[in-house]
DOROSE-111010 format. One record per residue: residue in three letters; x, y, z of N, C-alpha, C in turn. Coordinates in steps of 0.2 Angstrom, whole numbers, plus 2048, in hexadecimal, padded with zeros to 3 digits. Layout:
BEGIN
ALAXYZXYZXYZ
...
This chain:
BEGIN
MET082A34C0C086A3AC0F08DA39C12
PRO092A3FC10098A3FC11098A40C18
LEU09EA3DC1B0A1A3CC210A2A43C22
THR09FA46C290A3A4CC2B0A9A4DC31
LEU0ABA51C320AFA52C370ADA58C3D
ASN0B1A58C440B0A5CC480B2A64C44
PRO0ADA68C440B1A6FC420B4A73C45
ARG0B5A71C4D0BAA73C500C0A70C50
ALA0C2A6BC4D0C7A67C4C0CAA6BC45
GLU0C5A6BC410C6A6EC390C9A74C39
GLY0C6A79C3E0C8A7EC3E0CFA80C42
LEU0D2A7CC440D9A7CC470DDA7DC43
ALA0E3A82C430E9A83C3F0EFA81C42
VAL0F3A7EC3D0FAA7DC400FCA83C44
SER0FFA82C4B102A87C4F106A8BC4A
GLY107A91C4C10CA96C49114A93C49
ILE114A8FC5011BA8EC5211DA89C4C
ARG117A84C4C11AA7EC4611AA80C3F
GLN116A86C3E116A88C3611DA8BC35
PHE120A8DC3A127A91C3912CA8BC39
PHE12BA87C3F130A82C40131A7EC3A
ASN12CA7CC3512DA77C2E130A7BC2A
GLN132A81C2B136A85C2513DA83C27
LEU13FA81C2D146A7FC2E149A7AC2A
ALA145A76C28148A70C2414CA71C1E
ASP149A78C1B14CA7AC16153A7FC17
TYR154A7FC1D15BA84C1F15EA80C25
PRO162A7BC23166A76C2716BA79C2C
ASP16EA80C29173A83C2C171A88C31
ALA16AA88C32167A8DC36168A8BC3D
ILE168A90C41169A8FC4A161A90C4C
ASN160A8AC50158A8AC50157A8DC58
LEU153A92C5A151A94C6014AA95C5F
THR148A8FC5E140A8FC5D13DA89C63
ILE142A86C6513FA80C6B13EA83C71
GLY138A80C74136A83C7B137A7DC80
GLN13EA79C8013EA74C85144A75C87
PRO146A73C8E14CA73C91152A70C8C
ASP158A71C8D15DA6EC8A161A69C8E
PHE15FA69C93163A64C9915EA5DC99
PRO163A57C9B160A51C9C15CA51CA2
THR156A4CCA3153A4BCA915AA4ACAE
PRO157A4BCB415CA49CB915CA42CB9
GLU163A40CBA166A38CBC161A34CC0
LYS161A37CC615BA33CCA155A31CC8
VAL152A37CC514BA37CC214BA32CBD
LYS150A33CB914FA2CCB3150A26CB6
LYS154A25CBB156A1FCBE14FA1BCC0
ALA14BA20CC4145A1FCC7140A1CCC2
GLY13FA1ECBC13BA1CCB713DA16CB4
MET143A15CB3146A0ECB1145A09CB6
ASP147A0CCBC145A06CC213EA03CC1
ALA139A08CC1132A06CBF131A02CBA
ILE134A03CB51339FFCAF1359F8CB0
ALA13C9F7CB313E9F1CB413B9ECCBA
ALA1379F1CBE1339EDCC312D9EDCC1
ASN12B9EDCBA1259ECCB811F9F0CB9
LEU1209F6CBB11C9FACBF1199FFCB9
THR1169FBCB41159FFCAC10D9FECAB
GLY1099FDCB11019FCCB10FFA03CB1
TYR0F8A02CB40F2A09CB50F5A0BCBC
SER0F4A11CBD0F4A14CC40ECA16CC6
HIS0EBA18CCD0E5A1CCCD0E4A20CC8
ASN0DDA22CC60DCA26CC00E0A2DCC2
ALA0E1A30CC90E3A36CCC0EBA37CCC
GLY0EDA2FCCB0F3A30CCC0F5A2BCD2
LEU0FCA29CD20FEA25CD90FEA2ACDF
ILE0FBA28CE40FAA2CCEA100A2ECED
GLU107A29CEC10DA2CCEF10FA32CEC
LEU10EA33CE510FA39CE110BA3ECE3
ARG104A3CCE3100A43CE5102A45CEC
GLN105A42CF0107A45CF710DA48CF6
GLU112A46CF1118A49CF0117A51CEC
VAL111A50CE910FA56CE510DA5CCEA
ALA109A59CEF105A5DCF410BA60CF9
ALA10FA5CCFA116A5ECFE11AA63CFB
PHE11AA62CF411EA68CF011CA6FCF0
PHE115A6FCEE112A75CEF111A78CF5
SER111A74CFC111A76D01117A79D03
ASP11DA75D01123A78D03126A7DD00
ARG125A7DCFA127A82CF4123A89CF5
TYR11DA88CF4118A8DCF3113A90CF9
GLY113A8BCFF10FA8CD04106A8AD01
LEU106A86CFD0FFA85CFB0FDA7ECFE
THR0F7A7ED000F4A77D030EFA74CFF
TYR0F0A6DCFD0ECA69CF90EDA64CFC
GLU0E5A60CFB0E4A59CFF0E6A54CF8
PRO0ECA50CF80EDA4ACF40E8A47CF1
GLN0E4A44CF60DEA41CF40D9A43CEE
THR0D7A49CF00D1A4CCED0D3A53CEA
GLU0D9A56CE90DAA5BCE70E0A5CCE1
ILE0E2A56CE00E7A56CDB0E7A50CD6
ILE0E8A51CCF0E9A4BCCB0EFA4CCC6
VAL0F2A47CC50F7A45CC10F5A45CBA
THR0F8A49CB60F5A49CAF0FCA48CAA
ASN0FAA46CA40FEA45C9E101A4DC9C
GLY106A4FCA0108A55C9E103A5BCA1
ALA105A61CA2101A67CA30FBA67C9C
SER0FDA66C980F8A68C920F2A64C92
GLU0F2A5DC960EDA58C970EAA5DC9D
ALA0ECA5FCA20E9A62CA80E5A69CA4
LEU0E6A6BCA00E4A71C9E0DEA6EC9A
ASP0DEA69C960D9A67C930D3A66C96
SER0D4A61C9C0D1A5DCA10CCA63CA4
VAL0D0A69CA50CCA6ECA90C7A71CA4
PHE0C8A73CA00C4A76C9A0BFA72C97
ARG0C0A6AC960BBA66C950B6A67C9A
THR0B8A67CA10B3A67CA70B0A6DCA7
ILE0B2A73CA70AFA79CAA0ACA7DCA3
LEU0AEA7CC9C0ACA80C970A4A7EC94
GLU0A0A81C9209AA80C8F09AA84C8A
PRO096A83C84096A86C7D096A8DC7E
GLY09AA91C7B099A97C7B09EA9BC82
ASP09FA97C860A2A9AC8C0A8A9DC8A
GLU0AAAA2C8E0B2AA7C8B0B7AA7C91
VAL0BDAA6C8E0C2AA6C920C6AABC90
ILE0C9AAEC940CDAB5C940D5AB1C96
ILE0D8AB3C8F0DFAB2C8F0E4AB8C8D
PRO0E9ABAC930EDABFC920F1ABCC8C
ALA0F3AC2C860F6AC0C800FBAC6C7F
PRO102AC4C7C103ABEC79102AB8C7E
CYS100AB1C7B100AABC80102AA5C7B
TYR103AA1C7F106A9AC7C101A97C77
THR104A95C710FFA93C6C0FAA8EC6C
GLY0FAA8AC730F5A85C730F0A86C77
TYR0EEA8EC790E9A8FC7C0E4A90C7A
VAL0E2A95C750DCA95C710DBA90C6E
PRO0DEA8CC6A0DBA85C680D8A82C6C
LEU0DBA82C720D9A7CC780D1A80C7A
VAL0D1A86C7B0CBA88C7D0C5A86C78
GLY0C7A87C730C2A87C6C0C0A80C6B
LEU0C5A7BC6C0C2A75C6B0BEA73C71
ASN0BEA75C760B9A73C7C0B3A76C7C
GLY0B2A7AC760ACA7FC760ACA86C78
GLY0B1A89C7B0B1A8FC7D0B3A93C78
LYS0B4A9CC7B0B7A9FC760BBAA3C7A
ALA0C3AA4C770C7AA7C7A0C7AAEC79
VAL0C9AB1C7E0C7ABAC7E0CEABDC80
LEU0D2ABFC7B0D9AC0C7C0D9AC9C80
LEU0DDAC7C860DFACEC8A0E5AD0C87
ASN0E6AD6C840EDAD8C810F1ADCC86
THR0F6AD8C870FCADAC8B103ADDC88
SER102ADEC82108AE1C7D10BAE6C7E
ASP106AEBC81107AF2C82109AF3C8A
THR107AEFC8F107AEFC9510CAEAC9A
GLY113AEAC95118AE6C99116ADFC98
LEU112ADDC94111AD7C9310DAD3C9A
VAL10BAD6C9D107AD4CA4101AD8CA4
PRO0FCAD3CA60F4AD7CA40F3ADBCAB
THR0EDAE0CA90ECAE5CAE0E5AE3CAF
ALA0E3AE5CB50DBAE4CB80D8AE8CB4
GLU0D8AEECB10D6AF2CAE0D2AEFCA7
ARG0D8AECCA50D5AE9C9D0D1AE2C9E
LEU0D3ADFCA40D0AD9CA70C9ADBCA7
ARG0C7AE0CAB0C1AE2CAC0BCAE3CA5
THR0BFAE6CA10BBAE8C9C0B9AE2C97
LEU0BCADBC980BBAD6C950B7AD1C99
ILE0B6AD2C9E0B1ACCCA20AAACFCA0
THR0A7AC9C9E09FACAC9C09BAC3CA0
ASN095AC4C9F091ABECA2091AB8C9E
LYS096AB7C99099AB1C950A0AAEC98
THR0A3AB2C9C0A9AB1C9E0A9AABCA3
LYS0AEAA6CA30ADAA1CA60B3A9FCA9
ALA0B9AA2CA70C0AA1CAA0C4AA6CA7
ILE0CAAA7CAA0D1AAACA80D8AA5CA8
LEU0DAAA6CA40E0AA1CA30E6AA5CA3
LEU0EAAA4CA90F0AA7CAA0F5AA3CA9
ASN0FDAA6CA7101AA2CA7108AA8CA9
PHE10BAA5CAD111AA9CB1115AA4CB4
PRO11CAA4CB311FAA7CAE11CAA5CA7
SER11DAAACA111AAA9C9C11CAA6C95
ASN11AAA3C9211DAA1C8B117AA4C87
PRO119AA8C8311FAAAC80124AAEC82
THR123AB3C89125AB8C8912BAB7C8E
GLY12BAB3C94130AB2C9912DAB8C9F
VAL128ABBC9D127ABFCA3124ABCCA8
THR125ABECAE121ABBCB511DAC1CB7
ILE11AAC0CBC115AC4CBF116AC5CC7
THR117ACCCC9118ACDCD0112ACCCD5
LYS113ACDCDB10CACCCE0108AD5CE0
GLU10DAD9CDE10AAE0CDC106ADFCD6
GLN107ADCCD2103ADCCCB0FEAD6CCD
MET0FEAD1CCF0F9ACDCD10F3AD0CD4
ALA0F6AD4CD90EFAD6CDF0EAAD9CDB
PRO0EAADECD60E5AE0CD40E1ADCCCF
LEU0E5AD8CCC0E1AD1CC70DEACDCCC
VAL0DEACBCD10DCAC7CD60D7ACBCDB
GLU0D6AD2CDB0D1AD6CDD0CCAD6CD9
GLU0CEAD6CD20C8AD6CCD0C4ACFCCD
LEU0C9ACBCCC0C7AC4CCC0C1AC1CD1
LYS0C2AC3CD70BFAC1CDD0B7AC4CDB
GLN0B6AC9CD80B0ACCCD80ACAC8CD4
HIS0AFAC4CD00ABAC0CCB0ABAB9CCC
ASP0A6AB5CC90A5AAECC90A9AACCC3
ILE0AFAACCC30B4AA8CBD0B9AA4CC0
PHE0BBAA0CBD0BFA99CBE0C6A9DCBC
ILE0CCA9DCC10D2A9FCC00D7A98CBD
VAL0D9A98CB70DDA91CB50E4A95CB4
SER0E8A92CB90EFA95CBA0F5A90CB7
ASP0F7A90CB10FCA8CCAE103A8FCB1
GLU107A8CCB610DA8ECB8113A89CB8
ILE112A85CB1116A80CAF11EA82CB1
TYR11FA89CB0126A8CCB0128A8FCB6
SER123A8DCBC124A90CC412BA90CC6
GLU12EA8ACC5134A88CC813BA8BCC3
ASN138A8ECBD13DA92CBA13DA99CBA
SER13CA9BCC013BAA2CC2142AA4CC4
PHE145AA9CC114CAABCC414DAB0CC8
GLU149AB6CC814BABBCCC148ABBCD5
SER142AB8CD513FAB7CDA13AAB1CDC
LYS138AAFCE1135AABCE112DAABCDE
HIS12BAA5CDB126AA6CD711FAA6CDB
GLU11AAABCD9115AACCDC10EAA9CD9
SER10BAA5CDC105AA1CD90FEAA5CDA
PHE0FBAA5CD50F4AA7CD70F0AA3CDB
ALA0F1A9CCDB0EEA98CE10EFA9ACE7
GLY0F4A9ECE80F6AA1CF00F2AA7CF1
TYR0EDAA9CED0E6AADCF00E1AAACF3
ASN0E0AA9CF90DAAA7CFB0D2AA8CF9
GLU0D4AAFCF60CDAB1CF50CBAAECEE
ILE0D0AABCEA0CEAA8CE40CFAA1CE4
LYS0D2A9ECEA0D6A97CE90D0A92CE8
ASP0C9A94CEB0C4A8FCE90C1A8FCE3
ARG0C4A92CDC0C3A91CD70C8A91CD2
THR0CFA90CD50D4A92CD10D7A89CD0
PHE0DAA88CCA0DCA83CC70E4A84CC7
LEU0E8A80CCA0EFA81CC80F2A7BCC4
VAL0F5A7DCBF0F8A78CBA0FFA79CBB
GLN103A73CBC10CA72CBC10CA6CCBA
GLY113A6ACBA116A65CB811DA65CB8
LEU120A60CB5128A5FCB612BA60CAF
SER127A61CA912AA62CA4131A68CA3
LYS12EA6DCA5134A73CA5139A72CAB
SER136A70CB213AA70CB7140A6BCB8
HIS13EA65CB6142A5FCB5144A5ECAE
SER143A60CA9145A5FCA2141A59CA1
MET13BA59CA2137A52CA0132A52C9C
THR134A56C9712EA58C9212AA51C8F
GLY12FA4CC8D12DA46C8B129A41C8F
TRP12AA41C95127A3EC9B11FA3FC9C
ARG11EA45C9B116A46C9A114A47CA1
MET116A4BCA6114A4ACAC112A52CAE
GLY10BA51CB0108A58CB2104A57CB8
PHE102A5CCBB0FEA5DCC20F9A61CC1
LEU0F4A5FCC40EDA64CC40ECA65CCB
LEU0EBA6BCCE0EAA6BCD40E4A70CD5
GLY0DFA6ECD90D8A73CD90D3A70CDF
PRO0CDA75CDF0C9A73CE30C6A6DCE3
GLU0C5A69CE80C1A63CE80BBA62CE5
GLN0B6A67CE60B0A67CE20B0A66CDB
TYR0B5A68CD80B7A69CD10BBA64CCE
MET0C0A63CD30C5A5DCD10C2A56CD0
SER0BCA55CD40B9A4DCD30B6A4DCCC
GLN0B3A53CC90B0A53CC30B7A52CBD
ILE0BBA57CBE0C2A57CBA0C5A4ECBA
LEU0C4A4BCC00C7A45CBE0C3A40CBA
LYS0BDA41CBA0B7A3ECB60BBA3DCAE
VAL0BBA44CAC0BDA46CA60C5A44CA3
HIS0CAA45CA90D1A42CA80CFA3ACA8
MET0CCA37CAC0CCA2FCAB0C9A2DCA4
TYR0C4A30CA10C1A2DC9A0C6A31C95
ASN0CBA36C960CEA37C910D5A34C90
SER0D8A32C960DFA2FC960DFA29C9C
VAL0DBA27CA00DCA23CA50DFA25CAA
CYS0E7A26CA80ECA28CAE0F2A2ACAB
ALA0F5A2DCB00FCA2FCAC101A29CAC
SER107A29CA710BA23CA710EA21CAE
LEU10EA1BCB0110A18CB6118A1ACB7
PRO11DA17CB2123A19CB4125A20CB4
SER121A24CB1123A2CCB1120A2FCB7
GLN11CA2ACBA119A2DCC111DA2CCC6
HIS121A26CC5126A24CCA12CA28CCA
ALA12DA2ACC4133A2ECC2130A35CC6
ALA12CA38CC6129A3ECC912AA3ECD1
ILE129A38CD3129A38CDB130A39CDC
GLU136A37CD913CA38CDB13DA3ECD8
ALA13BA42CD413BA49CD213BA4DCD7
LEU134A4CCDB132A51CDE134A4FCE7
LYS135A49CE8139A46CEE13FA48CEF
ASN144A48CEA14CA48CEB14FA4DCE6
ASN14BA4FCE214EA53CDD14BA5BCDC
ARG148A5CCE1145A63CE0149A69CDE
ASP14FA68CE0154A6DCDE157A6DCD6
ALA155A68CD3157A67CCB156A6DCC7
PRO150A71CC8150A77CC4157A7ECC5
GLU159A7DCCC15DA82CCD164A84CC9
GLU166A7DCC616CA7CCC3169A7FCBB
MET164A7ECB9163A80CB2161A86CB2
ASN15DA8ACB815CA8FCB8163A96CB8
ARG168A92CBC16FA96CBB171A97CB3
ALA170A91CB0172A93CA816EA96CA5
TYR167A95CA8161A99CA2163AA2CA5
LYS164AA3CAA166AA9CAC16BAADCA8
GLU171AA9CA8177AAACA4175AACC9D
ARG171AA7C9916FAA7C9316BAAEC92
ARG166AAEC97162AB3C95165ABAC96
ASP169ABBC9A16DAC1C9B171AC3C95
PHE173ABDC92178ABFC8D174AC1C86
VAL16EABEC8516AABEC80166AC6C80
TYR163AC6C87161ACDC88166AD2C87
GLY16DAD2C88171AD8C87172AD8C7F
LYS173AD2C7D174AD2C7516DAD7C71
LEU167AD4C73162AD7C6F162ADFC71
ALA164AE1C77164AE8C79169AEBC74
GLU16FAE9C74174AEAC70172AECC67
MET16DAE8C6616BAE9C5F164AEEC5F
GLY164AF0C6515FAF6C65158AF4C65
LEU156AEEC6814FAEBC6714BAECC6E
ASP146AEEC6E143AEFC75140AE9C76
VAL142AE8C7D141AE1C80140AE1C86
VAL13BADDC8A13BADCC9113FAD7C93
LYS142AD8C98148AD2C9B144ACDC9F
PRO143AC7C9C140AC3C9F142AC0CA7
ARG13DABECAA13EABCCB113DAB5CB1
GLY13CAB0CAD139AAACAD13AAA6CA7
ALA138AA0CA8137A9BCA113EA9BC9E
PHE13FA9BC97144A9BC93144A9EC8D
TYR13FAA3C8D13DAA8C8713FAAEC88
ILE140AB3C82141AB9C8213CABCC7D
PHE13AAC1C7C134AC3C79135ACBC75
PRO13BACCC7113CAD4C6F137AD5C6A
SER136ADCC6A132ADFC64135AE0C5F
VAL133ADEC5A138AE0C53132AE6C4F
ALA12DAE7C52129AECC4E12CAF2C4B
LYS131AF4C4B134AFBC4A136AF9C42
TYR138AF3C40139AF1C39134AF1C34
GLY12EAF2C35129AF2C30127AECC2E
MET129AE6C31127AE0C2E122ADDC33
THR11EAD9C3011AAD4C35121AD1C38
SER11DACDC3E123AC9C41126AC1C3E
PHE11FAC0C39121AB9C35124ABBC2F
GLU124AC1C2C129AC3C28131AC4C2B
PHE130AC8C31136AC8C3413AAC3C36
ALA136ABEC3913BAB6C3A13CAB3C34
THR138AB4C2F139AAFC28141AB3C25
ARG141AB8C25147ABCC2314EABAC27
LEU14BABCC2F151AB9C32155AB3C31
LEU14FAAEC30151AA7C2D155AA6C27
LYS153AA9C23155AA8C1B15BAADC1B
GLU15AAB3C1E161AB6C1C166AB6C21
GLY163AB5C29168AB7C2E169AB0C31
GLY166AAAC2F168AA4C30166AA2C39
VAL161AA5C3B15FAA5C42158AA2C42
ALA156A9EC4514EA9CC4414BA9FC4B
ALA146AA3C4D143AA5C5213BAA4C50
VAL136AA6C5512FAA5C5412CAABC53
PRO129AACC4D126AB4C4E121AB4C54
GLY120ABBC5511AABCC5A113ABAC59
SER113ABBC5210AAB9C50108AB3C51
ALA10EAAEC5210BAA7C55108AA7C5B
PHE108AADC5E106AADC660FFAB1C67
THR0FCAB1C610F5AB7C5F0F8ABDC5D
GLU0F2AC0C5B0F4AC6C580F8ACCC5C
PHE0F7ACBC640FBACFC68102ACEC68
GLY105AC9C6510BAC7C6510EACAC5F
GLU109ACCC5A10CAD0C54112AD5C55
GLY118AD5C5211DADAC53121AD8C58
PHE122AD1C5A126ACFC5F12AAC8C5B
LEU12FAC5C5F133AC0C5E134ABCC63
ARG131AB5C63134AB1C68139AAEC68
ILE13EAAFC6C146AABC6C146AA7C71
SER147AA1C72149A9CC7714FA9CC78
TYR152A9DC7E15AA9CC8115AA97C85
ALA156A92C82157A8AC8515CA86C81
TYR161A88C80168A88C7C170A88C7F
SER174A84C7C17AA88C8017DA8EC7E
MET180A90C82184A97C81187A97C79
PRO18CA92C7718EA93C72189A94C6C
THR184A90C6C17EA90C6617BA98C67
LEU17AA9AC6E177AA1C6E17DAA5C6C
GLU182AA5C6D187AABC6B188AA9C64
LYS187AA5C61187AA5C5A180AA8C57
ALA17CAA6C5A176AAAC56174AB0C56
MET176AB5C5D175ABAC5E17BABEC59
GLU17FABBC58184ABDC53182ABFC4D
ARG17FAB8C4B17BAB8C43176ABEC44
MET172ABDC4816DAC2C4B16FACAC48
SER174ACBC4C175AD3C4D179AD5C46
GLU17BAD1C4317EAD1C3C179AD2C37
TRP174ACFC3816EACFC3416BAD5C35
ILE168AD8C3B166ADEC3D168AE4C39
LYS170AE4C3A173AEAC38171AEAC30
THR170AE5C2D16FAE6C26167AE8C24
LEU163AE8C2915DAEBC2915DAF4C2A
GLU162AF5C2E163AFDC2F168B00C2B
GLU16AAFEC2516FB00C2116AB04C1D
């Protein structure tokens, strides 16, 4: 009898981002605007805290939920910054990045056939993650509602199989944030149903125009809301793999067991670096955000000059213009932009079918790089209009 594999794993496809990124090797002179990570170094004091931990041989295991000192700093941060109250001992788990936090939640709450509603376009990892854990992703189209979900559409998708909704603001890939006025009707709808709310707020510290509002701030739904956060974007620590999961004690005790058997604990040197980040370097995102806003305004202005329809992003470091008017698929548009225009960006179709007709551009690059890229893209766009 031949060996077999898990069909859920075999059914996975390489992400649309990677499919496109792999083409870059053939175009070494192209300007790459595909990467979704900060182009700033980790703050010096944070790096030193990690190095000091290694030098002091603090390289073993921690409590499965993470160092209590770190969990206390996480609780203090969310209390001070967002007015949210969590018990460090029982309602916070330190994870290997936000991705592991999401995986641990879905491993815990999903049963075969459960449905998870996901506003789309969405991050490429969401749909596969739900599928790997036995669930079914149900996409909520936001492509024609300003890239923000509406309560009316949400209502039409909720069934007796709906287990959770997965939200992500500020959004990857769109850069869109959500206001309290937009959140209120969604919360009003959600409180009427026995549904978990999983809120991926990894970009919350990269909100430009106003203070970030968390779904965990609504008492009506907090008792079934999981808040996912981390330091990858706020402190440019993508490789440190430092995530936080905050949620109700009755569910977190079960998630902790899943996390324990999956990864034991997060890296100890990274945890010590995270203590320094949250205790003494909370303002690190401010400098990055000033640069991101300058870059965003520049790219947004240039795309508007090119005649592209685009929602001005208010967070993260992505912009998501529509390219539908050119009569090509987004993959074809991005491929030609790379081959003929010398600029690499991600086709919107990488972010589900509701991203079709869009292009994701990351502005986590230096101004000279962005200036050159926009100049190339503008010249190429002109050739399409001749």
